[in-house]
C-alpha positions in Angstrom: -1.5 -12.8 -10.7 -2.8 -10.1 -13.1 -5.4 -9.1 -10.7 -3.2 -8.1 -7.7 -0.9 -6.1 -10.1 -4.0 -4.3 -11.5 -5.1 -3.7 -7.9 -1.9 -1.7 -7.2 -2.3 0.5 -10.3 -6.1 0.8 -9.6 -5.4 1.9 -6.0 -3.3 4.8 -7.5 -6.1 5.6 -10.0 -8.7 5.9 -7.2 -6.5 8.4 -5.3 -5.9 10.4 -8.6 -9.7 10.6 -9.0 -10.2 11.6 -5.4 -8.2 15.0 -5.2 -5.0 13.1 -5.8 -3.5 13.6 -2.3 -0.5 11.4 -3.2 0.5 13.4 -6.4 0.3 10.5 -8.8 0.2 10.3 -12.6 -0.8 7.5 -15.0 0.5 6.5 -18.3 -0.7 3.7 -20.7 0.8 2.4 -23.8 -2.5 2.9 -25.9 -6.0 4.1 -25.5 -8.9 3.2 -25.0 -7.5 -0.3 -25.0 -4.1 -0.9 -23.5 -1.7 -3.7 -22.4 0.6 -1.8 -20.0 0.0 0.8 -17.4 2.4 2.8 -15.1 1.4 4.7 -12.0 4.1 7.0 -10.6 4.7 10.2 -8.6 4.2 13.5 -10.4 7.6 14.9 -11.6 6.9 18.4 -10.1 7.0 16.7 -6.6 10.7 16.3 -7.0 11.5 19.7 -8.3 12.3 21.1 -4.8 13.8 19.7 -1.7 10.8 21.0 0.4 8.4 18.6 -1.4 10.6 15.6 -2.2 10.7 14.2 1.2 6.9 14.0 1.8 6.4 10.6 0.1 9.0 8.2 -1.6 9.3 8.1 -5.3 7.3 5.1 -6.4 6.5 3.5 -9.7 4.0 0.6 -10.0 3.2 -1.2 -13.2 0.6 -3.6 -14.7 1.3 -5.3 -18.0 0.3 -8.1 -20.2 3.0 -7.2 -22.8 6.6 -6.8 -21.8 7.5 -5.2 -25.0 5.2 -2.3 -24.6 6.2 -2.1 -20.9 9.8 -1.9 -21.9 9.0 1.0 -24.2 7.2 2.9 -21.5 10.0 2.3 -19.0 12.6 3.6 -21.5 10.6 6.7 -22.2 12.1 9.4 -19.9 8.9 11.5 -20.2 7.2 8.7 -18.4 9.8 7.3 -15.9 12.7 9.5 -14.7 15.4 7.2 -13.6 16.2 8.9 -10.2 18.1 7.7 -7.1 15.6 6.2 -4.8 13.0 5.2 -7.3 10.9 2.3 -5.7 9.1 -0.1 -7.9 6.2 -1.5 -6.0 4.3 -4.7 -6.4 6.6 -6.7 -8.7 9.9 -7.1 -7.0 10.2 -10.8 -6.0 12.9 -9.9 -3.5 10.4 -7.7 -1.6 7.5 -10.1 -1.4 9.1 -13.5 -1.9 8.3 -14.5 1.7 4.8 -13.2 1.6 1.3 -14.2 0.5 -0.9 -11.7 -1.2 -4.6 -11.5 -0.1 -7.4 -9.6 -1.8 -10.8 -8.7 -0.2 -13.7 -8.9 -2.5 -16.9 -8.3 -0.6 -18.3 -7.2 2.8 -20.5 -10.2 2.7 -17.6 -12.5 2.9 -16.6 -11.4 6.5 -17.8 -14.2 8.9 -17.1 -12.2 12.1 -19.1 -9.6 13.9 -17.5 -6.3 14.8 -15.6 -6.5 18.1 -16.7 -4.1 20.8 -13.5 -1.9 20.7 -13.5 1.8 20.2 -11.8 2.5 16.9 -10.5 6.0 16.1 -8.1 7.6 13.9 -4.4 8.4 14.0 -3.0 12.0 14.2 0.1 13.2 12.5 1.6 13.5 16.0 1.5 9.7 16.2 3.8 9.2 13.1 6.9 8.7 15.2 5.2 6.0 17.2 4.2 4.2 14.1 7.6 4.6 12.3 9.4 3.3 15.5 7.7 0.0 15.1 8.3 -0.5 11.3 11.1 -2.9 10.4 12.4 -0.4 7.9 11.7 2.7 10.0 14.0 5.2 11.6 14.9 7.4 8.7 13.6 10.8 7.8 12.1 9.4 4.6 10.1 6.6 6.4 8.8 9.1 9.0 7.7 11.5 6.3 6.0 8.7 4.4 4.1 7.6 7.6 3.1 11.2 8.3 1.8 11.7 4.8 -0.2 8.4 4.8 -1.8 9.5 8.2 -2.6 12.9 6.8 -4.1 11.9 3.5 -5.1 8.2 3.5 -7.6 5.8 5.4 -6.2 4.6 8.8 -7.6 3.5 12.1 -6.3 2.8 15.6 -7.4 1.7 19.1 -6.3 3.8 22.0 -5.9 3.4 25.7 -7.8 5.3 28.4 -5.5 8.3 28.0 -6.0 8.3 24.1 -2.6 6.9 23.2 -2.6 4.5 20.2 -2.0 0.9 21.2 -2.9 -0.7 18.0 -3.0 0.7 14.4 -3.4 0.0 10.7 -2.7 2.3 7.8 -3.2 2.3 4.0 -0.7 3.6 1.5 -0.9 5.4 -1.8 -1.6 2.3 -3.7 -4.4 1.2 -1.3 -2.5 -1.6 0.3 -3.2 -2.3 4.0 0.1 -1.8 5.7 2.1 -0.9 8.9 -0.3 -2.8 11.2 1.0 -3.3 14.8 -0.2 -3.8 18.2 1.9 -3.1 21.3 2.9 -6.4 23.0 1.0 -5.8 26.2 -2.2 -5.3 24.3 -2.0 -8.3 22.0 -4.5 -11.3 21.9 -7.4 -8.9 22.5 -8.7 -8.8 18.9 -7.4 -5.3 18.2 -6.2 -6.0 14.7 -9.3 -7.8 13.8 -11.4 -4.8 14.8 -9.1 -2.5 12.8 -9.2 -4.7 9.8 -13.0 -4.7 9.8 -13.1 -0.9 10.2 -10.6 -0.5 7.4 -12.5 -2.8 5.1 -15.7 -1.1 5.7 -14.3 2.4 5.3 -12.4 1.6 2.1 -15.4 -0.4 0.7 -17.6 2.6 1.2 -15.6 4.7 -1.2 -15.0 1.7 -3.5 -11.3 1.5 -2.9 -9.5 -1.8 -3.7 -8.5 -3.8 -0.6 -5.5 -6.1 -0.4 -2.6 -6.8 1.8 0.6 -9.0 2.2 1.1 -11.4 5.0 4.3 -13.3 6.0 4.0 -16.9 5.1 5.2 -17.9 8.5 2.6 -15.9 10.5 -0.1 -18.5 10.7 -2.3 -16.5 13.2 -2.5 -13.5 10.8 -3.0 -15.8 7.8 -6.0 -17.4 9.7 -7.3 -13.9 10.6 -7.3 -12.5 7.2 -9.0 -15.5 5.8 -11.8 -15.2 8.5 -12.2 -11.6 7.3 -12.9 -12.6 3.8 -9.6 -12.2 2.1 -8.7 -14.8 -0.5 -5.1 -15.7 -1.4 -3.9 -14.7 -4.9 -2.0 -17.6 -6.2 1.2 -17.5 -8.2 2.7 -14.3 -6.7 5.8 -16.2 -5.7 6.6 -16.6 -9.4 6.4 -12.9 -10.3 9.6 -11.1 -11.5 10.0 -7.7 -12.8 11.7 -6.4 -15.8 14.0 -3.5 -14.6 15.9 -1.5 -17.1 18.6 0.5 -15.4 20.0 3.1 -17.7 23.7 3.9 -17.4 24.3 7.1 -15.4 26.2 9.8 -17.3 
């Protein structure tokens, strides 16, 4: 359980060390040893309307001590309690119907690369990706997709005219997300090819690799297992300590 929470924070740390394209900051309760860490969006990103819409305001935490976590969350110099603040990785309501999978090693993949031409998404494809998200359709979600395409690892398979028919993205915490294949192109191994490409690309720069899969989607559960992902047990028991301060 601690491993996947640390993977989320670690994903943010890797992006901070690599030019910080997602404008993240880190805070820990003590140094060099610590029991709680918070990764969140830099405050200056929300000082003007021109920048605030680029990516959603997120906050992801790792803790072994709820007392120190509580202190960090109550410190307004660390977490600014704004409308729209999204806690990632701990909310049981978000991931209660999903299993968490972590990829550890390229050597654990038991499939050979499929003979599909894998390429990259362009920002002009953001509307297509957003249109097939269950939570898409808003300006905020479209801007988030566009920013993920611009800054973070992604891959797609295109048709003869260069239009994406299958794609997979990663987000600011390194989670593999937003994977989708157009119905008429399914059962051709597109997502397996994209998964292999994403795993190899992210492994090459030592990024953590993990994803969430709906428990009812047995085909995808089988696929991620064949690619070397292993289930992280106990995630269904995770809850988060949310301290909502009274608004003035």
